[in-house]
Backbone as CSV, one residue per row, in Angstrom:
resi,resn,N_x,N_y,N_z,CA_x,CA_y,CA_z,C_x,C_y,C_z
1,MET,-19.533,-84.075,54.057,-18.587,-85.094,53.636,-17.256,-84.838,54.324
2,LYS,-16.668,-85.899,54.876,-15.377,-85.728,55.533,-14.291,-85.498,54.493
3,ASP,-13.167,-84.949,54.938,-12.054,-84.721,54.028,-11.516,-86.052,53.542
4,VAL,-11.472,-86.197,52.237,-10.961,-87.412,51.619,-9.581,-87.082,51.081
5,PRO,-8.576,-87.891,51.405,-7.227,-87.591,50.913,-7.143,-87.664,49.392
6,LYS,-6.275,-86.864,48.822,-6.024,-86.887,47.376,-5.214,-88.139,47.068
7,ILE,-5.752,-88.964,46.185,-5.133,-90.247,45.865,-4.696,-90.228,44.406
8,SER,-3.430,-90.540,44.165,-2.910,-90.553,42.803,-3.489,-91.733,42.022
9,ALA,-3.320,-91.689,40.703,-3.825,-92.765,39.845,-3.195,-94.106,40.234
10,ALA,-1.916,-94.117,40.526,-1.244,-95.359,40.921,-1.749,-95.846,42.278
11,GLU,-1.953,-94.932,43.206,-2.461,-95.308,44.529,-3.875,-95.880,44.444
12,TRP,-4.637,-95.448,43.438,-5.982,-95.993,43.232,-5.922,-97.506,43.037
13,GLU,-4.863,-98.001,42.423,-4.734,-99.447,42.189,-4.676,-100.197,43.523
14,VAL,-3.958,-99.656,44.478,-3.898,-100.262,45.817,-5.281,-100.189,46.469
15,MET,-5.905,-99.014,46.370,-7.216,-98.833,46.990,-8.254,-99.783,46.392
16,LYS,-8.234,-99.965,45.070,-9.201,-100.860,44.425,-9.091,-102.274,44.979
17,LEU,-7.863,-102.720,45.218,-7.673,-104.045,45.829,-8.309,-104.100,47.211
18,LEU,-8.068,-103.061,48.008,-8.567,-103.046,49.381,-10.076,-102.846,49.456
19,TRP,-10.640,-102.137,48.509,-12.098,-101.988,48.489,-12.760,-103.306,48.098
20,LYS,-12.081,-104.052,47.248,-12.625,-105.328,46.789,-12.557,-106.389,47.879
21,GLU,-11.450,-106.399,48.624,-11.244,-107.389,49.685,-10.343,-106.792,50.759
22,ASN,-10.754,-106.896,51.985,-9.912,-106.425,53.074,-10.276,-107.159,54.355
23,PRO,-9.335,-107.285,55.262,-7.970,-106.788,55.136,-7.143,-107.659,54.188
24,LEU,-6.087,-107.050,53.659,-5.121,-107.760,52.831,-3.733,-107.573,53.420
25,THR,-2.962,-108.621,53.389,-1.582,-108.508,53.858,-0.782,-107.708,52.840
26,SER,0.295,-107.118,53.304,1.167,-106.383,52.383,1.683,-107.328,51.305
27,GLU,1.929,-108.578,51.675,2.417,-109.559,50.702,1.407,-109.773,49.568
28,LYS,0.122,-109.880,49.909,-0.907,-110.068,48.875,-1.027,-108.833,47.982
29,ILE,-0.957,-107.670,48.579,-1.021,-106.433,47.795,0.158,-106.370,46.833
30,ILE,1.334,-106.633,47.356,2.551,-106.582,46.546,2.489,-107.607,45.415
31,ASN,2.133,-108.843,45.734,2.068,-109.884,44.704,1.070,-109.527,43.613
32,SER,-0.085,-109.039,44.005,-1.115,-108.706,43.035,-0.662,-107.583,42.099
33,LEU,-0.081,-106.532,42.674,0.265,-105.362,41.861,1.570,-105.521,41.099
34,THR,2.496,-106.311,41.614,3.717,-106.541,40.828,3.377,-107.343,39.575
35,ASN,2.410,-108.245,39.694,1.974,-109.013,38.522,1.116,-108.173,37.581
36,LYS,0.107,-107.509,38.133,-0.854,-106.760,37.316,-0.235,-105.522,36.661
37,MET,0.520,-104.770,37.438,1.017,-103.474,36.969,2.493,-103.507,36.547
38,ASN,3.136,-104.634,36.793,4.562,-104.771,36.494,5.403,-103.757,37.288
39,TRP,4.998,-103.540,38.550,5.726,-102.652,39.448,6.681,-103.467,40.301
40,SER,7.717,-102.822,40.788,8.634,-103.486,41.706,8.006,-103.571,43.100
41,THR,8.533,-104.446,43.916,8.073,-104.579,45.294,8.199,-103.248,46.024
42,GLN,9.314,-102.563,45.818,9.550,-101.290,46.503,8.536,-100.234,46.078
43,THR,8.161,-100.228,44.821,7.161,-99.263,44.341,5.835,-99.471,45.064
44,VAL,5.401,-100.721,45.164,4.133,-101.012,45.842,4.230,-100.633,47.317
45,LYS,5.350,-100.937,47.957,5.536,-100.568,49.368,5.449,-99.051,49.541
46,THR,6.001,-98.315,48.581,5.951,-96.853,48.636,4.500,-96.366,48.582
47,PHE,3.698,-96.936,47.685,2.290,-96.539,47.587,1.531,-96.867,48.868
48,ILE,1.802,-98.022,49.446,1.150,-98.410,50.702,1.504,-97.410,51.805
49,THR,2.772,-97.062,51.882,3.235,-96.108,52.893,2.580,-94.742,52.695
50,ARG,2.532,-94.274,51.451,1.906,-92.976,51.160,0.435,-92.961,51.566
51,LEU,-0.273,-94.034,51.193,-1.702,-94.106,51.518,-1.929,-94.131,53.026
52,SER,-1.050,-94.793,53.723,-1.148,-94.848,55.179,-0.910,-93.455,55.780
53,LYS,0.109,-92.757,55.291,0.411,-91.407,55.782,-0.706,-90.415,55.457
54,LYS,-1.383,-90.629,54.340,-2.493,-89.755,53.940,-3.768,-90.040,54.731
55,GLY,-3.804,-91.154,55.440,-4.999,-91.515,56.188,-6.046,-92.229,55.345
56,ALA,-5.638,-92.749,54.192,-6.573,-93.477,53.326,-6.687,-94.939,53.725
57,ILE,-5.600,-95.476,54.283,-5.600,-96.868,54.740,-4.946,-96.950,56.110
58,SER,-5.183,-98.071,56.766,-4.515,-98.345,58.029,-4.219,-99.833,58.063
59,PHE,-3.657,-100.278,59.177,-3.299,-101.685,59.274,-3.384,-102.156,60.711
60,ASP,-3.512,-103.459,60.836,-3.366,-104.139,62.108,-2.142,-105.021,61.969
61,LYS,-1.287,-104.984,62.964,-0.093,-105.821,62.924,-0.353,-107.067,63.765
62,VAL,-0.213,-108.216,63.137,-0.382,-109.504,63.803,0.942,-110.246,63.649
63,GLY,1.705,-110.287,64.734,3.046,-110.864,64.634,3.882,-110.003,63.709
64,ARG,4.388,-110.623,62.643,5.193,-109.878,61.668,4.385,-109.516,60.420
65,THR,3.087,-109.784,60.455,2.227,-109.551,59.299,1.428,-108.266,59.477
66,TYR,1.383,-107.479,58.422,0.578,-106.260,58.396,-0.663,-106.526,57.554
67,ASN,-1.826,-106.294,58.143,-3.101,-106.466,57.458,-3.697,-105.090,57.201
68,TYR,-3.787,-104.732,55.920,-4.242,-103.396,55.536,-5.721,-103.374,55.200
69,TYR,-6.352,-102.227,55.498,-7.764,-102.024,55.203,-7.995,-100.536,54.914
70,PRO,-9.025,-100.217,54.134,-9.287,-98.814,53.789,-9.951,-98.060,54.933
71,LEU,-9.628,-96.791,55.037,-10.277,-95.891,55.996,-11.312,-94.997,55.315
72,VAL,-11.268,-94.954,53.994,-12.242,-94.192,53.215,-12.905,-95.145,52.227
73,SER,-14.180,-94.909,51.975,-14.906,-95.794,51.067,-14.636,-95.406,49.613
74,GLU,-14.920,-96.353,48.746,-14.781,-96.102,47.315,-15.713,-94.967,46.891
75,ASN,-16.943,-94.964,47.397,-17.893,-93.904,47.039,-17.414,-92.530,47.483
76,GLU,-16.829,-92.447,48.666,-16.297,-91.158,49.139,-15.194,-90.660,48.209
77,CYS,-14.321,-91.563,47.797,-13.216,-91.180,46.913,-13.722,-90.790,45.528
78,ILE,-14.694,-91.525,45.019,-15.266,-91.190,43.712,-15.931,-89.821,43.758
79,ARG,-16.695,-89.553,44.824,-17.337,-88.237,44.963,-16.294,-87.117,44.997
80,ALA,-15.230,-87.319,45.751,-14.185,-86.297,45.854,-13.498,-86.081,44.508
81,GLU,-13.215,-87.160,43.799,-12.582,-87.043,42.478,-13.506,-86.350,41.486
82,ASN,-14.790,-86.717,41.509,-15.757,-86.071,40.620,-15.829,-84.569,40.883
83,LYS,-15.896,-84.216,42.154,-15.996,-82.805,42.533,-14.743,-82.038,42.098
84,SER,-13.575,-82.640,42.311,-12.317,-82.016,41.923,-12.245,-81.821,40.408
85,PHE,-12.603,-82.861,39.673,-12.591,-82.791,38.206,-13.562,-81.731,37.709
86,LEU,-14.765,-81.751,38.241,-15.789,-80.796,37.829,-15.322,-79.365,38.075
87,GLN,-14.719,-79.128,39.226,-14.248,-77.785,39.557,-13.071,-77.378,38.669
88,LYS,-12.129,-78.291,38.490,-10.910,-77.985,37.733,-11.209,-77.752,36.251
89,VAL,-12.033,-78.598,35.663,-12.246,-78.546,34.220,-13.417,-77.662,33.824
90,TYR,-14.490,-77.660,34.609,-15.716,-76.959,34.220,-16.123,-75.857,35.192
91,ASP,-15.241,-75.448,36.076,-15.551,-74.418,37.074,-16.816,-74.750,37.841
92,GLY,-17.053,-76.041,38.061,-18.196,-76.475,38.844,-19.509,-76.536,38.086
93,ALA,-19.495,-76.273,36.794,-20.722,-76.235,35.990,-21.102,-77.647,35.530
94,VAL,-22.008,-78.271,36.266,-22.437,-79.639,35.961,-23.078,-79.711,34.581
95,GLY,-23.901,-78.733,34.250,-24.571,-78.720,32.950,-23.590,-78.748,31.795
96,MET,-22.508,-77.992,31.921,-21.488,-77.947,30.870,-20.810,-79.310,30.716
97,LEU,-20.551,-79.964,31.832,-19.947,-81.301,31.786,-20.830,-82.252,30.994
98,PHE,-22.120,-82.297,31.328,-23.033,-83.202,30.635,-23.196,-82.817,29.168
99,THR,-23.263,-81.530,28.882,-23.393,-81.082,27.501,-22.203,-81.559,26.667
100,LYS,-21.013,-81.324,27.151,-19.802,-81.747,26.428,-19.762,-83.264,26.277
101,PHE,-20.096,-83.964,27.335,-20.090,-85.423,27.301,-21.071,-85.939,26.254
102,LEU,-22.288,-85.420,26.282,-23.323,-85.892,25.359,-23.022,-85.516,23.912
103,GLU,-22.355,-84.396,23.708,-21.978,-83.994,22.352,-20.919,-84.922,21.750
104,GLU,-20.055,-85.452,22.591,-18.903,-86.194,22.085,-19.000,-87.703,22.192
105,GLU,-19.958,-88.204,22.939,-20.078,-89.653,23.124,-21.336,-90.177,22.455
106,SER,-21.230,-91.366,21.878,-22.442,-91.989,21.336,-23.031,-92.884,22.423
107,LEU,-24.339,-92.843,22.536,-25.032,-93.596,23.579,-26.024,-94.560,22.940
108,SER,-26.192,-95.695,23.586,-27.200,-96.648,23.128,-28.582,-96.131,23.528
109,GLU,-29.590,-96.714,22.931,-30.971,-96.363,23.274,-31.219,-96.581,24.763
110,LYS,-30.715,-97.691,25.286,-30.881,-98.032,26.710,-30.198,-96.992,27.600
111,GLU,-29.002,-96.573,27.240,-28.291,-95.559,28.020,-29.045,-94.225,28.021
112,ILE,-29.603,-93.878,26.874,-30.393,-92.646,26.783,-31.624,-92.736,27.674
113,GLU,-32.311,-93.866,27.632,-33.493,-94.064,28.479,-33.117,-93.991,29.965
114,ASP,-31.993,-94.595,30.331,-31.547,-94.553,31.726,-31.248,-93.121,32.157
115,LEU,-30.608,-92.360,31.289,-30.311,-90.962,31.603,-31.598,-90.143,31.731
116,GLU,-32.528,-90.385,30.834,-33.814,-89.685,30.925,-34.499,-89.977,32.252
117,GLN,-34.465,-91.224,32.673,-35.096,-91.600,33.943,-34.385,-90.934,35.122
118,LEU,-33.071,-90.908,35.089,-32.307,-90.226,36.148,-32.689,-88.755,36.230
119,LEU,-32.803,-88.110,35.082,-33.173,-86.699,35.067,-34.596,-86.477,35.574
120,LYS,-35.514,-87.360,35.208,-36.885,-87.262,35.710,-36.914,-87.407,37.232
121,ASN,-36.161,-88.376,37.749,-36.099,-88.585,39.198,-35.484,-87.374,39.891
122,LYS,-34.472,-86.798,39.294,-33.816,-85.625,39.873,-34.794,-84.449,39.917
123,LYS,-35.571,-84.317,38.869,-36.550,-83.224,38.794,-37.615,-83.380,39.881
124,LYS,-38.031,-84.617,40.130,-39.030,-84.868,41.166,-38.511,-84.533,42.562
125,GLU,-37.212,-84.680,42.777,-36.600,-84.388,44.081,-36.665,-82.905,44.406
126,LYS,-36.744,-82.078,43.411,-36.703,-80.624,43.626,-38.016,-80.075,44.053
């Protein structure tokens, strides 16, 4: 897996827009997030700049318009976040994560069946 930049919770909002639709102009990003998150224009511009410097997004300049697009996929970022969380909170112990999760969350019958099937498939892979 290539190195995925560390993306803050606020920067994730910009990335989610770009994963959903790209390229997007800076104006569309700003309009969407100032409405959704109640952020100022400057705040959104700061997040765009940070993401660009981190190598998470890039842009094509057409005239005076900047069209932004992601350089890392949503799946890559989710994998990196999962790995970081697992290491930070559970010292990398996947079993402990699932044990704690299952102890504290209520699951529907369907969710339990889906988890059982995932575990069966995982066992077959070994």
